[in-house]
C-alpha positions in Angstrom: 256.1 -129.4 151.7 257.9 -126.8 153.8 259.4 -123.7 152.1 262.9 -123.1 153.5 264.3 -120.3 151.4 265.1 -118.0 154.2 267.3 -120.5 156.0 269.0 -121.6 152.8 269.8 -117.9 152.0 271.0 -117.3 155.6 273.4 -120.3 155.3 275.0 -118.4 152.5 275.3 -115.0 154.2 272.2 -113.5 152.7 270.2 -112.0 155.6 267.7 -109.6 153.8 265.1 -110.3 151.2 266.3 -107.2 149.3 269.8 -108.7 149.0 268.5 -111.9 147.5 266.1 -109.9 145.2 269.0 -108.0 143.8 271.1 -111.1 143.3 268.3 -112.9 141.5 267.8 -109.8 139.3 271.5 -110.0 138.3 270.8 -113.6 137.1 267.7 -112.5 135.1 264.9 -113.2 137.6 263.2 -110.0 138.4 260.7 -110.5 141.3 258.2 -107.9 142.5 258.4 -106.8 146.1 255.1 -108.5 146.9 256.2 -111.9 145.5 259.6 -111.5 147.1 257.8 -111.0 150.4 255.9 -114.2 150.0 259.0 -116.1 149.1 260.9 -114.7 152.0 258.2 -115.1 154.6 257.8 -118.8 153.9 254.3 -118.8 152.4 254.7 -118.5 148.6 251.4 -119.0 146.8 253.2 -120.5 143.9 256.7 -120.9 142.5 257.5 -121.5 138.8 260.0 -124.3 138.2 262.1 -121.9 136.1 262.3 -119.5 139.0 263.2 -122.3 141.3 266.1 -123.2 139.0 267.4 -119.6 139.2 267.0 -119.5 143.0 268.9 -122.8 143.4 271.7 -121.6 141.0 272.1 -118.3 142.9 272.2 -120.0 146.3 274.3 -122.9 144.9 272.0 -125.5 146.5 269.6 -128.3 145.5 265.9 -128.1 145.5 265.8 -130.4 148.5 267.3 -127.6 150.6 264.6 -125.2 149.7 261.6 -127.5 149.5 261.5 -129.9 152.5 259.1 -132.8 152.2 256.8 -133.4 155.2 255.2 -136.8 154.6 253.9 -137.1 158.1 251.4 -134.2 157.4 249.6 -136.2 154.7 246.3 -137.6 155.7 246.3 -141.4 155.8 243.1 -143.3 154.8 241.1 -144.9 157.7 242.1 -148.5 158.3 238.5 -149.8 158.1 237.7 -148.2 154.8 237.4 -150.5 151.8 239.2 -148.8 148.9 236.8 -150.5 146.4 233.8 -148.9 148.1 234.9 -145.3 147.6 233.0 -145.0 144.3 229.3 -144.3 143.9 226.9 -145.5 146.5 224.2 -146.5 143.9 222.2 -143.3 144.6 221.0 -141.4 141.5 221.4 -137.6 141.9 218.8 -135.6 140.0 219.7 -132.0 139.4 217.1 -129.4 140.2 216.9 -125.8 139.0 217.2 -123.1 141.5 214.6 -120.9 139.8 211.7 -123.3 140.4 211.2 -124.3 136.8 211.3 -128.0 135.9 213.9 -129.6 133.7 213.1 -130.6 130.1 212.0 -134.3 129.7 214.7 -136.8 128.9 
């Protein structure tokens, strides 16, 4: 997904992060300067769905204008891989302690 808040805001005449921050605060969404910077720069760590609702309401836009899907960036499975064979390989993994002591008997 690509975050497109800055362009969506610019299309509505909002050119500065501070302007959007003030408008969001008027609608009940108070955002810290650090989080606003992340939203504005295009690399938010996370966005709550409730916050996204307020952002869309303030900008009068849909979610699809702010979050743009990029399906071509998704890794595709290799063509020669058998989907049934992606489970266990039959090997038994025995955990070992790092302190050198042996594990209790089974």
